[in-house]
N, C-alpha and C positions, 0 to 999 in steps of 0.2 A: 755347630750347637745341638743334640740329641734331643728328641721331641720327650715331653715328660711321658710320664708310663702311662697306659689307662688306668683309673683308679677307681675299685669293687667298689657300689653304692645304691644302693635299693631307692631309684628316680622312683616315685611313688606316680609321675605323668611323666613316663619317657616319649610321647609323640603330643603336641600343636594339633588342637582340634580348634573347629569351628573358626569367625572370623576376627580377629590379631592384629595388633600395628606390627608389620614385621621388619625388620632390618635388613634381611638379605635371603639369597636362597644357598642353600650347598649341593651340587653334581658330581655325585660318589662318581669313578672312575671306573667302578665291578657292576656297577649301572647302567651308566652313558657314554657311549665310541665321544672318541676327544673332538669330530664331525660333529658328532651332536649335541656336544659340552658347547662349544664354538654358540653355534646356529643360537642354544639358548640365553646363554649371555647377551647374543646381537639384541636377538629380542626382547631382554626387563632393559639395557643398558639406556641412559641417562645420565644427563651434567650432573656433573659432581657423585656419579657410582664408580665402581671403583674394583680390579678382579685380582683374586691373584690363584696359582696354580699349587697344588701337593699334590706327594704319590699319593692319597686316598683321593684326589680329586678336585675339583677348580670350586673358587667361591668369589660369589657374587653380593662384596656390598653395597649397599641404598646408600646415596645423600643422607637420605633421611625419611627413619619410618615413613610407612605406608599401608594404610589397611586395606588387607587382602585376606581371602578367602584361602586358610590354613590346605585345605583337602582339595583349590584351583592352582594352587602354585608350580611349577612345571620343574622341582627340585622341590628338596629338603626344608621349609621354612623353617629360620633363624631371630630369633626373640635374640632384642636387646636389653643385657641385664649388666646394669653399672659398664665397664668397656666391655665388657666380653659378650658374645652374641652365642645361642645355643640352641639348640634343635630340640630341647625337650622346658616340657613347663618348670620349670626347680620353686621349689620350696625354701625360704623364710633359714631353719636346721639342715637343709640337703645344702643350702650354699655355701654353708662353712665348711666342710667338710671337704670341696672340690677346689683343683689344685689352682693358683693360678697360671693363665694362660688366655688368649685373643679368640682365642672359637673353642665350645664344649660341643662332641655330637655323643649324641647318647647311642650305642648298639648293644640289643639286649641285655640291659642293666646295665652294664660297663659306661663311665661316661672316658672321654676320648681326649685329652686338650692339645690346642696346637695354635701357634706359633708364627705370626707375621711373619716376625723377624725370619722366619727361615724357607718361609716360600717365594717360588718364583712370579714376581709382580708381570700382569699381562695388557699388554696393549691390545684392546681388541680393537682399534682404527687401521691395524697393519693387516688385519685379515681382510680389509674390503676392498674391492677392482673399483675404481675409481674413472677405468680405461673408457666405460660404456658411454657414460654422462653425457650429452650433445650439449654444445657450447651454443646457446644461439644471440645471433647479433642485437644489440640495443638499439634501439626508433631510433633514426635520424625526425627529431622534430624542427630539422630545417626543411623537412619535403614538406608543401602546400597543401596543406588541409582540403580536403573534395567539399565544395561547397553543399548541401545540404538538394537531395533526389529530390525534384516537384513530377515524374511523369503525370500523377492523377491529381492536379492541382482540385483547390477547393472551389464548386461552383459558385458564380455570382450570375449567371442569368435568374429573369426576375419571369414571371408569367405569361408575359408579354414575350421576349423571346423564346421562351418554350412551348408555347400555342399555336403563334408565327402570324400571318399577317388578317387570319382570319377573324381577329377578336382588335375590335377600333380602338386608334388611340383617342386616350381621353381628353378630353378642354383644357385647357391650361388656368379655366375659371375651378375644374373640380382638383385641377393637384392642386392651388392655392385655396383650395379648401381644408384638405387634410393636411395640406403643411402647417394648420393654418390651428387646429385640431390640437393638434400634436408639438404645438410651439415654437416651430421652425420655422424659419426666414425662405425665402425663396431663393436660389444661387442667384449671382448680377451675373448677365449676360457677358460673353467674351466682352465686347466694349468697354464694357463698364471695370474691368475687374481691376485695375486700382485709381484707386476713389484717390483725388487728389486731397490734401491736411486738410486744407479748408473750408471744404464739405461738410463736415464730423461739426464742428461747433453753428456751423449755420443749421445743420438738419437737427440741434438740439435747441436748439430758440423758435425755429418753426414749427417743436412737437408741444415747448411750453407755450407758445401764443395761442396752439388749437387746444391747449387741455382748458387757460381760460376763458376761449371762446369757449367753449364746449360748457361751460359753467356757469357765462351769461346766459349762453341759450336755453339752458334749463329754468336760471332765475326768471328768465322770462313767460316763460311757458307754464309758472305755478298757475296754479290756484287764485280767483279771482275775490276768494269770498272775503267772509268778514279780517280785521288786524291780527287774531291770536293764530287766526288759523294758516295764515299770509307767514307772520312772523316761523312757527311752525313749522310748516312747509317748505318757506323755503334755506331756511337753518344746512337742511342735509342739503340739498341741492348744490348752494352755495363751498360746502365744503368738502362736498366727493373729490372735482376734482384736484384737490388738492394732496388727496388721499391717494391718486391718479397718479399727482408727481412725484408723490414720496415711494408707489411700488416703481416707476419708471427707475428712481437714482438705487433702488436697494438692486433692481437686477440690472440696472448695467453696471454698478460696482462689481455683483456674484459673476459678470463677465468677464466683466476687467477681472477678478480673479484670477479667470478659466481662462488665460491667456497672457496669465501675469512673466513673464522670464522666473526661474526656480534661484533663490534663492544661491549665494555665495558660495553657503557650506554645505550645500549639497552634491551629490555627486548627479555629475550630468550623467543622462538618460545613452546609450546608444546609440549610434547615428541610422537615420532610415536605411534602406534600404536602395532608397534613391540616393539618399545622400551618399557613402555609400561606394555607390558606384561614377558619382558624381569625385567623388574625392579619390579615388584610389586606393584608400586607408581601408583594413585589414580591421573587419566586422567578426561578430562570434558567428562560427560557422552558426549556420542553420540560420540567422537573422534575414538574408535575404534570399532567406524560399518560403514557397509556403509549405503547408501539410496537406498530406495528403487527399485529406478528408475536413472536414473543414470544425472547427470546436465544437460542442454542442451549446447553443446557447441556452442563456440565461432566459430561463423560466417564473414567473415571480409575482409576487401580485402588486400590482402599484397603488400605494401609499398616497392619501390623500393631501395635498397639500395644502399648508396652511394662509399662503399670499391668497391659491385662489378661491379659498374658502372666504377668504375675510373680503376680498373685492367683489364678491358673489350676494355678499349680504352687505355691499355698502352699493351694487346697483339693486339690488329689492327698494332700498331705502328709497332711491330716483328715478327720474322717469328716465334712465340709461338703460334697466335693464327692458323697459317697452321695447326702447329703439333695436335693441340688438336683437328677441325675442322677435321683431315685427321683419327684417330683416334677416334671418337666417328662418324663420316659416315661410318668406317670399320662395327664398332657395328652393323649400320642400314640395313649395305647390309646384313648381316650374318643374320640378323633377318627377312628378307622380302624373303632371300633365300629358308628360312626352312621352310616360308609359298606360296611357289613360290611350292614349291618341295612335299606338302602335310607333312611334320614333323610334321604336329599338339599340337604334344608333346612337344618341344623342344620351338616349337613357343609360345606358351603359355609362358613360361618360360623365354625368353627372350622379351615380348610383351612390351612395353613402350604402360604406360598411358596418354590417351590425358591429352589439359587440362583441368581442370574443372573451377569454379567460386573460385572468390577469386585472379585473380592476379600471380602474377610472382616478387618475388623479383628483377632478374637479370639474367644475364647467370650465368648459369653451367661449372666451372672448372675440375669435375667430370668427369672421364672413366668412360662407361656404364660397366656391368657387369650382369650376368643373377639374376632374382629372387632363391630369396631361399626355401619362400613358399609361399603358394599363400594366405597367412592372411594381412586382409584387414585393413590398416588405416585411421583412421580421418584423421591424420601432421596438427590435433590444429586447422581445419576448413581453414584453408590458403595453395595457392597453394606451392611450394619450387621452388629452381630456373632452371630456363630451359635450352632447346635444343633449339637452332631457328637453321631450314632447308628450312622455306619459305611455304608461303603459299600450296603450287604447291605436296608434302610433306606432311601435316598436310589433306590435302581433298583424300588423295592417300591412307594415314595411317586410316584416318574415314573409307573410301569405303572399306578396305580390314580387317576392324575391325567388319561390317557390315555383309560382308558376310562369314566373320565365323559367326558370330553369327546363321548367316538363315542358313549355311548348320549344325551345332549343334543342331537349332531345327526340323532341317526338320530329323536329324537321333536320334531323340530321349532325345540326350542327355540336362536333361534339369542342369543338374549342373554346364558345361561349357560353357554351354550356358549364367547362370546369368554370368557368372563369366567376359564372355565379354561384357554386358553388364551394370553392375555395375563399376567393375574395370577402362577398358579397354579401352571403353567407356563414361566413366564415368555419364552412364545415367541412374542414382538411381531409378526415378520416375516411370520410364520404366522398371525396372529390376524386382518390389514391386510389380505393375501390370502383371508381366509374371509369377513371382512365386505363386502371386494370382489364377492367368488362370490355374493353376496345380496345384492347391487346395493343395500350399506347403506353410499353412498357421503359423505353425510356423517359418518356414526363414523366411516366410517375416516381422513374426511381430518383429522380431531379428535385424534385419536392418534398417526397419524402425526404431525403438527404438534409434538403430545405428547412424544413418542418424538423425534425430532428425527433422521426420519427422511431419506433421502436428497429432497433436493432435486424432483428431476424428477418418481420417487413423490407428493408434498406437492401438486406443481402437477398432474399427472393427475388430481385424486381430486378436488381441489377443482371444476377445473374440473368434471367429470363433476360431481361434486353441486353444478352452477350457482353456486359462490360465486367467480366469477370478479375481484370486487375483489383477493383475497386471495390469491388462484391471485397473481395479477400482482405480486404484492407479494411475495411467494417469489423467481418467480420472476426480479425485477430485484434484491433479495438476493445470490441466487449463481448472478447471468447463466446458468439453467438452462433459458431458452424452447427451444433447442436439445434435450435431451432431450423435455424432455419432448411439445418436438410428432411428434417423434419417436412417443411412443406413443399420439398421440389419434390420429392423422388419417386412419391405416385407417377407426376404428370411428365417430369421434365427430366426423367433418368441418369443422361447425361450430366447438363449439370450440379444435379446432387452427387456426381460419383467425381468430378473434380472438387467440387467444395468439400467432398470428406478425403482424395488425399492433403489434399492444402491442411486440414483440419488436422489429420493426427501426424502431419512434418510438424503443425505450432506443439502441438502434444510433444514430439520430441528434442523443439528446441527448448522447451518450458523444463525440459528431465522428468516428462512423463512417462516415461514406455509401457508403463501396462496399458495406459487409458491409450496408445498410440495403436498398440496391437491392437484391444478390444476394436476404439474408432475405424479400422481399415480391415478389417476381420472379414465384413461381409463385402467385402469384396473379392473372388475367389482366388483369379489372377494375381493380389497380393497380398495372398497367404504367408507366404514363402518370406518378406521382410517383417509380415507380423508374426513369425517365429524367429525369427533374427533380432526382433526388438524384445524380444521374450527372451531369449537364451541371454542377450547383455545384460537384463534383470538380473539373470542366476545368477550368473556370474559377480554381478554387484556386492552379493553376499548380506548380512542383515539379515535388516527389519524387509528391500524393496524384496531381495533373494523368495522371503517367507510370504510374504504377498503373490510374488510368481508361482507358486505353486498352485493358489489359488485359479488365476485365470487358469492356468496349464491346464486343472483338473477341467473347468468350463469351459475352453475351447478344441484343447486335444486329450479327450480323455482318458483315450487307448496309452496311453505314452507315462501316464502317473506312475504305472509300475514302473517303472526304470527310475523313479526318486522316493519311492520307502525310504531306504537308510538314511536319507536328509529329512522324513519324515518325522524320524523313530529320536533321528539325535537331539531334532528340536523337540520332540515333546519328554524325553528322559533329560536330557542339561536343565537344570537347575538356572544354569546363567543364563536361559535363551529365552528367557522371560516376554522378553523384547518382542522376539519374532513370534511367540506362540499371541500378543496378542495381535500383531497387524494381523496375521490369520483369523483369528475372529471378528476382527473388520472387515476385510476384504472379503468375509462367507457374509456375515450380514450386511453386505453393500449393492452385496446380487438380488437385482431382481428373481432371479428363474437357477433352480438347483435340480441339479441331474445325482449320478449312481455316485458319482466321485468324489463329487464337494460333499455328499450327504458321508459318504466312507471317513474325508478329512475331518467333515467333529463329531463324528463315533471318535475314531484314533484322539484327538487333542482336549475332548475334555472335559476328563476327567485331568488328565495338566491342567487346564482353566479353575478348578472346583484348588487346587493344589495351589497355583499361582494367588486365590482370595482367599486359601486359611492363611497365607505367611502375609498376608497383606501387601505384594507385588500386585497382586492383578486390580483391578478399577473398571473392571464389567460390572454394569448393573443390571438388580434382580430381572428386568426384564431382555435387557440383551443376554442371558443365558437363557432363560425361555425360548427368548429367540432361534439360538444356536442347537438348543435340546430338539425343537421342531423340523430345525435342517436336519438334524441325525435321523431321526426318525425310529429310534432303537427303542422295542417295547422291550427287550430286557433292560436298557441301561435308565429306562424310568426305574422297571423293575425296584432296580438300584441305589437311586437316590432317595436320598429324606426325602419328610414329606416339605421342606422350604427349599428351596436355593438357597444361599448364601450371598446377600447384600456384599458392597466393599465393608470395609473395614475403615473406624472415622479413621480421620485423619490425626497422626501423634500430636501436629500441633493445637489439637482444640483440647487437650488436653491437659497442658504443660503448663506449671505454676513458675517457670520462672525462664528466665531468657537461657539456649545453654548456647555456649564459648566455641568455636573449633579454631583451631591457631594452622595458620599457614603455614608450612617448610619456610626454610626463613634462606635452601639451598638456590642457588641463581643459576637460570636456565640461560637458553640463547634469547636473541632480543628479538622484541615478539611491537611489531607494530599495531596489530590485528586479529581480530580471532574471531570466526562463527563456527557455531554450534549447532550439528548436522544430526541429523537420523544418529539412533544405538548411540547415541554421545561421544561421534566421533567428531574431530577437529579437524575443521579450515583454515592455517595457523599465516599468516602474513606476513613475512619478516623483509621488508626491505628490500635491497636487492639480492638476500639470498631467493628470493622467488617466496614459491607457495607451497606447503608443504600439509598434504591430507594423514592425517595422525589416526589411528584406533581411540578406543578409550582410556588406554593406559599412555597415549602419548608417544608408540611407537608408528615411525615412520611409516605411511604404505605407499606412497607416491608423490613424486619431488614434481614440480612445475615451475618452468622456469622461466615466470613470470613475474619479473619485479612489481612489490606491491606494496601499498600503505595501507591500503583496506580495501575490503570486504564487500559485496554485493553481493547476496545468496537470493539466490531462486527461490521463492513458496513451497517450492516440489522438497529443495537439499540439495538435491543433484546437480543442479547448473549453478557457478556464479562469475562474476566479475570481481579480478585485479587492474588495481585503478591506481595510478602513484604518478603523480603532477611530475610534468616539466619542464620547470619554470613557468610559463602561465599557461601551458597546454596542459589540458589530465588524455594519460594516456593508460588506455584500457583493452586488456585480454580476456577474453571469453575462455571458461573451464569446465569440460565436461565432467564431472564429478564419476562418469560410470563408467568409461569408455579411454575415460585419461588422456583425455584429446585437447587441445589448446589454439588459441584462433586470436590473432592480433587485430582488434576491432579498428588502431588505429588513433589521432588524436583528437580531442574541442576540446571551446575551451565553453567552459562554463564555469557560475557561478557557486551556483550549488548543487547535489546529488543527491535523491534516495537512498538508503542502506542497504533496500530489495527491492524485486521486483519480481512479474507473475514469471520470469522466464524469457520473457520475449522483450514487451512493453517498457522499460526503463526510462522514472521521470527525472529531470534535469532541468533549474532554472535561469537562465543567460536573461542577465537586467530583468526587466518588465515584463517576460514570456517565459512561457512555461511551457514545455513540450516531452510526450512520449517519444524518443527513439525506438527503431526494430534493433535488439540488436541481432535478431538473426540474421540481420543483413548488414552487417555494421554500421555505423553508426551516421548514416547522411541519410538514414529512410526518415521520414516523421510520419507517426499512424496519429497523431492529433496535435493541437496543441490551444493554449490561446494566450492570448497575446496583449501586451495596452494596458497593463495593468495596474491598476491603482498607486503600482508601488515596488521597487525592485525585491526579485524573489530573495531572501535571508534563511532559508532553510524550509525544508520535505518529510515530510513529517509521513509513515508510509505502514498499514496492515496486509492483510489477506484483504479486510474487508472494507477499508478507512482508507483514504491519502490526504494529508492539512497540506498546507502550505504557506509556508510565514513569509507576509509580507511586509518589509518596512517603505513607510508615505514617506512622500518629504516633511514632511513637520518630526522624519523617523518614530510615528507610533504604530506600535504594531496591529496588520492585521492579519487576522486571519481565514481561508478560503479554506471550506474542506466540502469531499466528490466522497460516494462514497462509489463503493469498487463490486465488483466488474463493472458495471453498466459504465461509471464513470458520471454518476448524475452528481447535480450540484445542490448539495444540502444546504449550508449557509455560510454567508462572510460577513465580515465587516470589522468594525473592530473590537479591540476585548477591553469591556466595563470597567474606567478602575474602584480598586477594592478600595477604599480609605481605613486605614488601622493605623496605629501607633507605631506598631512595628514595625520595618523593610518587610515592603509584599512583593514574592512573585510571584511569575503566573509562567506555568510548564504544559505545550500543549500534549496531548499526548498522540500515540497513533492508529490508536485505537478509537478515535475519534473527540472533540469537546479539550477541554483545559480545565484547570486547575491550580490554587491560590496556595502559596506555603506563604506559612514565617514563623517565626520560633518565638516562643510564648517560657516563659518558666511558674511554675507555681510555689508556695510557698518557703517549701524544703529546697528553693532554689535547684531542683529538677529541671532538667532542659527536654520540654515536651515539640515536636514538627504541628502545627495547626493546621491542617486541612482544608478548603472549601471545594464543595466542585464547584462544576459550572452551571450558573441560575440556580442553587440554591442559595438560601440561607443557614442554616444547621451547619456548624462545625464540628471536625472529627481533630483529639489527637494525639501521638503518636508520642508512648514515652522515650526520649533519647538514652546510651547511657553520658554515664555522669562526666566522658574525658571529650562531650560533644558541647558541653559548653562552650560558646565565646569560640568554640573553632568551625573554621570556614568547612561548612559539607554542601556534597552534590546529591539531590533527590533526581531517582530514572521513576519513569511511572513505567508498570510492567501492564499484560494485562490484564489480570487478576493479583497483583499486587506492587510494590513500592522496596524499593533499594535506597537504599539511605547509606553514600561513602561520607569516607570526615579521612585527611591528612595533619601531620601535625609533624615538626623536627622530631619527637618522641616516641609517636605513635600514629598508627593507624588502621582503620575497620571498616567492614559492612556491618549491617542490620539489615534483615529482610523483612517484610509482613507484610501479611494476605490483610486485602482492604477491611475494613472497616476494626478491626482489631486497635483495641486501647496501647498494647505492648507485641515490641514486634517477637517476631517464630523465633528468630535464631541471629548469630553472628558468627563473624569472622574475623580476625585476630591480622591484621599482617603485619610484615613490615617496616617499623619506623619510616616516614619521612615520602611514604609513597604513594603513589595516584594510582586510582583504583578507576579499572574501564569498567559500567555493568550492562550487562542487554539480557533479557529475557524472550528466552524462545521458548511457545508452546507455554509450559508447564514447568521450565528450568530457568534458574539464574544462573546467569555464565558471569563470570569473574575472573577479572586478568589483569596484570600489570603487565609492564615493559621491557622487566626484566625472567619470563618467562614460567612465572608462578602464574594455577590458573586453580580456579576452584570452583564446580559445582553442586548445584543445589538444587533434587530435584523436591516441591515443593507438596506436589501430588502423593509421590509416595516416602518422602522422606527421605530423599534418600542422598549425603551427600560425598562425593572425592574429591583429591585434588593430584593432582601431576606439576610437574616442572617441565620446558619443552628444553629438550636435548635438541 
């Protein structure tokens, strides 16, 4: 069939310009060779697309229209008009004169029509060579999982073991006294380990008799005055023993509840390490090993206990307070006499520690006894019950202990002097400093770790003590390399060098290649390696390569000339605004500048101003002024207007109504999970098909042969973990997105895990324990752990600044533990209080800390609203929802600065996005009916996708939306 002839017509707009919704591209044969046309078709191919070959050139037809910049399309842009693709913008009067065809090409005012029936259908899949990819063997889960390593077991030594036999053994009376203050009982002797069952009732009867006898004794010792006085005074003593009985019964019931077995409906906890070892059953990997370093202890203020206050008031109204006070005072007199008479060994055994941080739960009713040994306990980070002797006696004790310390110091008795500082005066920082002055680095490091001092101090002391493995573990746990190196470099250069090398390797593990090069640069012998890391970053392209230009200008100034074309292409390309912004932020982050960094600022300053004018730049006025100061160009200053431009206001701020965007209905490849990377790249988990790294248009940049259902992304965006369950075991592979390398980490049994990590430490939940695994060394090394939690871990939420553990207690009530990062300090813990509302209330924790309450409400027009109440606030905030969400099952996702609400029904599905504090959504996405939509927030961008490969990205800061299909 002959081609329709060219039709002469005056087309007023023969070329498509600007951003438009395009449906294909035309590749003319007289402009591109066959090989070039094939490459361009492959580069823009996606699921549902079709390709055709005419004698005049090749046609690539999209599966669905895509918004693109016509000037940046790799060919002639084509727009759909009815059933025809057109290379020109056709007006209505022109459209009626054109011939019937599938494709209209406008050349020099002439419209040429073409029919697809006369074209050759191309199959781009046949152009690909699939012999190169390597097939990896699947992980055999039958292989026994290696146990967690424990080369750096947590310290369990007390001050007695650390200081040696120079410290006298504490007396039994003092030990009993400290135990009674803390509400503990002495451990039974070995011979009494198994108490016969008949003794418990006998003990209870004996205690009841003692209480009654106590009441009779108090009553008989009452005042013999008048009858009215006697009645008044005797009523309280007679009544007090019964109060004691009630308190005893309540306390016994509480202990019974603590030791009572779990209900049948509650899942059993994992077996203890000893039980696992005896029975031979396989427990959770990691449950039978200690962490490299101990978990941070919980330092919190002790809350007053109501029962102690109640008993104290009751004792004050009776003669019992006098009896207890006399016995405690007698103990104090005995202890003071020991100090005054120079019986220092006995005095230290009987000495009572002064109150430290954490407050007191209330009055102590115990009778003092002497210390049995000098083992230093942490007391769970909170003080025990106290005896109150007045401020004068407390000051006297403090002065007495201080003089004792000075005396021991003059005599050269370092061990006992440290004990007085650490245990009696509770001056931990001074004790550490005292040991360091006497070069007792090992003891100082152990005590600093035991007391959970600052990470930089612990690392420095361990390096001085020669304990580098544990020093590295603490530094990796808390990212404390920089602080420790600054403290070591002047006097301990060898240890500082080793720590710096380990720091650089840890940064590489985190995917922070440029920071690693900067960290290791002071070591001249390691600069070749630093240059290699710099080149790796440059080869990665995108924003990372742009930031590498700044580091090259700073570290290798004479080599910047070789990057001139790269700098000019970033400056002149309108689509590389993200790279220009990355250079700006990298320049502002430098602490000093040279001629080359100033040259970079001068070369790009005008481009930054243009980005600000177009609304694509988000630099503040102070940031622009900082870049201008870096440039140090008087001519540039003279050409500038009087005031530097500020970022344009967010277009959402002036919105009048919600804008709706329809996601294309085309179906792509099956998708399990997607992570959004820098420069809007995507890391896509596709189940058994592996993981693909894609650019912002969905083009495959690399394929990892790592089966994955979930992606765990590092904060840097350049490292990820690919995870997939094989039965009960979670198989994990580590992916380096810069070098495109992958490493099998093995398999582990976990209940839950965080969806992000810092590049090294990955948080997992195992039963009633939370552990941080060092993924740089596989899955067998633990950086930090906390076990024996009050519930099982069911979810872990994480952001770069916060980590929250959602626990379920034996009653299936929700607990929330919040830690700040990177130091991993406990911020809060406890049950989430119930919110009594008429509607059903949902509680959603946020990866950025805290939680929010959500419930549905309807106004007088029956329009649906999502009501939000923040943690600890009474004020409610409402978000108006579209009518189709009324009565539908919705899902809310919390972002750093906003909220996403998704809904699916049999005949509809959509997502609405709103910034915090807004009453109406900023934008909404309409999805094909019945599809479950997943939402995530990365930085300022929302990522939305479904299992059929449809993807939508919304940049809330730049008000930019893009959509694609995973092909």
